[in-house]
KEMIVEX-171369 format. One line per field, with one value per residue (C-alpha): residue number from 1; residue in one letter; chain; x negated, y negated, z. Coordinates in steps of 0.02 Angstrom, whole numbers, always signed. Each point is the difference from the previous one (the first is absolute). Layout:
KEMIVEX-171369
seq <- [NUM,...]
type <- [A,...]
mol <- [A,...]
px <- [X,...]
py <- [Y,...]
pz <- [Z,...]
end
This chain:
KEMIVEX-171369
seq <- [1,2,3,4,5,6,7,8,9,10,11,12,13,14,15,16,17,18,19,20,21,22,23,24,25,26,27,28,29,30,31,32,33,34,35,36,37,38,39,40,41,42,43,44,45,46,47,48,49,50,51,52,53,54,55,56,57,58,59,60,61,62,63,64,65,66,67,68,69,70,71,72,73,74,75,76,77,78,79,80,81,82,83,84,85,86,87,88,89,90,91,92,93,94,95,96,97,98,99,100,101,102,103,104,105,106,107,108,109,110,111,112,113,114,115,116,117,118,119,120,121,122,123,124,125,126,127,128,129,130,131,132,133,134,135,136,137,138,139,140,141,142,143,144,145,146,147,148,149,150,151,152,153,154,155,156,157,158,159,160,161,162,163,164,165,166,167,168,169,170,171,172,173,174,175,176,177,178,179,180,181,182,183,184,185,186,187,188,189,190,191,192,193,194,195,196,197,198,199,200,201,202,203,204,205,206,207,208,209,210,211,212,213,214,215,216,217,218,219,220,221,222,223,224,225,226,227,228,229,230,231,232,233,234,235,236,237,238,239,240,241,242,243,244,245,246,247,248,249,250,251,252,253,254,255,256,257,258,259,260,261,262,263]
type <- [M,K,L,Y,H,Y,T,S,P,D,H,L,P,L,I,V,E,A,G,Y,L,K,L,V,E,S,N,I,S,R,S,R,E,H,A,G,P,D,V,V,W,L,T,S,S,P,T,P,A,A,G,H,G,L,S,G,S,R,N,D,K,K,R,V,R,F,T,V,D,V,D,R,R,S,V,Q,K,W,R,A,W,A,K,A,R,G,I,A,S,D,W,M,N,E,L,A,R,A,G,G,S,G,T,W,W,V,S,E,R,P,I,E,S,S,Q,W,I,E,I,L,D,L,S,T,G,Q,P,L,A,T,R,S,V,N,Q,E,E,Q,Y,Q,P,T,I,P,F,L,A,Y,S,W,E,S,Q,V,R,Q,Y,P,Q,P,G,L,S,G,I,Q,Y,F,K,G,D,L,S,P,T,V,W,V,D,C,L,L,Y,Y,D,A,T,G,E,L,I,G,I,L,N,H,Y,P,M,D,N,D,D,E,V,A,G,S,V,N,V,Y,V,R,P,D,R,Q,R,Q,G,I,A,T,Q,L,I,D,E,C,A,R,R,W,A,P,N,P,A,Q,Q,A,Y,T,P,S,G,A,A,L,L,N,S,M,S,T,N,R,P,Q,I,R,D]
mol <- [A,A,A,A,A,A,A,A,A,A,A,A,A,A,A,A,A,A,A,A,A,A,A,A,A,A,A,A,A,A,A,A,A,A,A,A,A,A,A,A,A,A,A,A,A,A,A,A,A,A,A,A,A,A,A,A,A,A,A,A,A,A,A,A,A,A,A,A,A,A,A,A,A,A,A,A,A,A,A,A,A,A,A,A,A,A,A,A,A,A,A,A,A,A,A,A,A,A,A,A,A,A,A,A,A,A,A,A,A,A,A,A,A,A,A,A,A,A,A,A,A,A,A,A,A,A,A,A,A,A,A,A,A,A,A,A,A,A,A,A,A,A,A,A,A,A,A,A,A,A,A,A,A,A,A,A,A,A,A,A,A,A,A,A,A,A,A,A,A,A,A,A,A,A,A,A,A,A,A,A,A,A,A,A,A,A,A,A,A,A,A,A,A,A,A,A,A,A,A,A,A,A,A,A,A,A,A,A,A,A,A,A,A,A,A,A,A,A,A,A,A,A,A,A,A,A,A,A,A,A,A,A,A,A,A,A,A,A,A,A,A,A,A,A,A,A,A,A,A,A,A,A,A,A,A,A,A,A,A,A,A,A,A]
px <- [-611,+56,-7,+110,+105,+17,+152,+99,+158,+137,-69,+31,+188,-3,-118,+74,+167,-91,-87,-169,-170,+45,-148,-48,-130,-167,-87,-101,-35,+9,+85,+119,+166,-12,-145,-31,+112,+101,-37,+25,-130,-79,-135,-119,+1,+117,-11,+19,-161,-72,+121,+45,+76,+148,-31,+64,+170,+166,+40,-114,-53,-117,+150,+75,-133,+71,-124,+56,-56,-50,-67,-198,+21,+158,-136,-152,-120,+37,-187,-16,+172,-17,-164,+88,+145,-107,-1,-125,-161,+19,+196,-26,-149,+121,+156,-143,-37,+171,-63,-5,+2,-93,+127,+121,+89,+148,+165,+56,+144,+128,-40,+196,+46,-20,-192,+30,-74,+17,+61,-102,+56,-180,+50,+78,-91,+171,+62,+123,+35,-110,+13,-111,-89,+5,-137,+76,+19,-197,-72,+60,-131,-20,-133,-13,-174,-194,-28,-188,-99,-91,-161,+37,-15,-110,-137,+38,-74,-164,-64,-27,+49,+17,+133,+172,+77,-85,+21,-54,+13,+60,-36,+103,-88,-76,+153,+114,-39,+90,-3,-44,+2,-111,+12,-165,+0,-142,-121,+29,+104,+148,+153,+125,+41,+121,-7,+88,+19,-10,+33,+81,-95,+44,+62,+67,+85,-53,+17,+15,-87,-26,-77,-106,-64,-109,+115,-65,+15,+161,+135,-144,+50,-124,+127,+89,-154,-22,+159,-17,-180,+114,+134,-126,-92,+119,+165,+76,+190,+64,+170,-139,-91,+6,-7,+1,+108,-154,-26,+206,-19,-140,+73,+179,-118,-79,+87,+86,-130,-144,-18,+81,-159,-36,-76]
py <- [-597,+171,+128,+177,+106,+182,+103,+141,+3,+63,-169,-109,-3,-86,-113,-64,-29,-114,-79,-11,+90,+7,-17,+170,+48,-78,+151,-135,+124,+183,+22,-156,-37,-167,-59,-104,-110,+108,+16,+26,+99,-33,+43,-73,+203,+36,+175,+80,+125,-57,+72,-183,+128,+31,+188,+120,-39,+95,-143,-42,-167,-11,+17,-164,-169,-193,-101,-170,-172,-82,-178,+20,-90,+137,+148,+51,+136,+133,+16,-175,-13,+148,-67,-159,+80,+91,+200,+113,+45,+178,-29,-86,+114,+159,-106,-34,+181,+8,-62,-167,-94,-154,-18,-16,-185,-24,-129,-63,-59,+118,-22,-46,+89,-170,+53,+172,-8,+196,+164,+139,+200,+68,+184,-61,-168,-78,-151,-20,-187,-141,-199,-115,-128,-160,-106,-149,+103,+66,-171,-90,-45,+130,-82,-176,-27,+93,+84,-35,-165,-13,-23,+149,+104,-64,+42,+184,-1,-11,-169,-80,+101,+36,-115,+80,+140,+117,+175,+20,+169,-73,+163,+2,+213,+119,+42,-165,-140,-156,-23,-194,-111,-157,-147,-95,-178,-65,-58,+187,-43,+87,-60,+135,+150,+141,+166,+154,+140,+161,+84,-31,-68,-80,-158,+61,+117,+81,-96,-163,-157,-200,-132,-138,-162,-119,-135,-169,+136,+62,-22,+20,+168,+102,+91,+58,+56,+109,+53,+65,+101,+75,+69,+47,+114,+47,-44,-29,+37,-181,+49,+38,-178,-143,-171,-155,-170,-43,+177,+34,-162,+56,+183,-84,-65,+150,+155,+110,+145,-103,+35,-105,-51,-126,-121]
pz <- [-2978,-61,+89,+20,+151,-23,+54,+2,-133,+177,+43,-139,+10,+159,-45,-151,+102,+139,-130,+74,+53,+191,+134,+98,+132,-46,+100,+96,+152,+1,+156,+4,-138,-66,+92,-115,-145,-124,-176,-176,-43,-184,-105,-177,-45,-143,+43,+158,-44,+137,+138,+99,+133,-103,+13,+128,-11,-49,-124,-148,+41,-158,-142,+7,+2,+6,-75,+84,-53,+173,+66,+39,+160,+58,+8,+81,-17,+89,+93,+44,+83,+89,+76,+34,+101,+120,-106,+85,-118,+26,-30,-162,-64,+30,-94,-126,-40,-82,-142,-104,+155,-100,-126,+153,+15,+149,+18,+157,-108,-105,-186,-87,-151,-89,+24,-83,-175,-23,+70,-89,+24,-5,-29,-160,-76,-8,+55,+151,-11,-79,+22,-128,+77,-93,-51,+90,+198,-51,-3,+140,+139,+161,+86,+23,-18,-23,+162,-43,-43,-163,+116,+84,-168,-90,+128,-45,-175,-97,-59,-99,-150,-186,-80,-40,+76,+101,+98,+190,+98,+168,+120,+141,+65,-117,-63,+5,-119,-95,-166,+7,-168,+6,-102,+5,-110,-135,+165,+74,+155,+43,+9,-34,+89,-38,+149,-86,+120,-61,+181,+151,+130,+170,-95,-172,-82,-141,-173,+82,-77,+77,-96,+69,-93,+42,+59,-87,-172,+28,-155,-143,-22,+69,+93,-154,-64,+157,+4,-196,+38,+141,-85,-141,+112,+131,-47,+176,+56,-22,+136,+132,+24,+123,-51,+64,-91,-115,-41,-38,-106,-105,-33,-42,-140,-52,-107,+100,-29,+136,+149,+170,+94,+135,-72]
end
């Protein structure tokens, strides 16, 4: 999963020498230091324009951007994480006023240099360091099994439907939705589902994709057709996805430009 961390040029040599992004204060309490676990602060936003609490320091914390590739299981959405850690709602709202809180993620573990993809000087647009992630690394399983069963998913979508792949907009709120591709067989039964998340929500980061195929119709090319259509419409980033062993096997059998998914 691809996320970003911002820092200043002054801090950069210390980070590089240490070889990891270190844990810092998580600000769970307004009055007590280290009331919650220390964290690495991350965001899904590729620019610091929203603020992210980076202003107000003598150091320009918006100038250097780390792009990191982390296991989806090792990071959590900030709001859900902070609530679970007992943050007061008024203090959480005050922190959120720094801007961009909907894109914030936290890791309770340091992020090692092996997980850094790029260090970029945003003032010049020049990369200070890069690391390629090869295809074999990308398509290794990162989750052991699907979080949701086919039965729990299929009832959320319209049935029956027109044969083939149809688009369905899954509204989560007036301003947040999921792009859904639904595969119906010749009888109108729903047998394949692909969800593409165009924006962050409480469970997924923008650009994430997941795929479900009815168990008795798997290995018949349905997931492949859904992935091809998703790539044509939205071109999701293959570096940020999480996927099961079967999903990794499927992606390894496909071309390198197709998205990583959970199947």
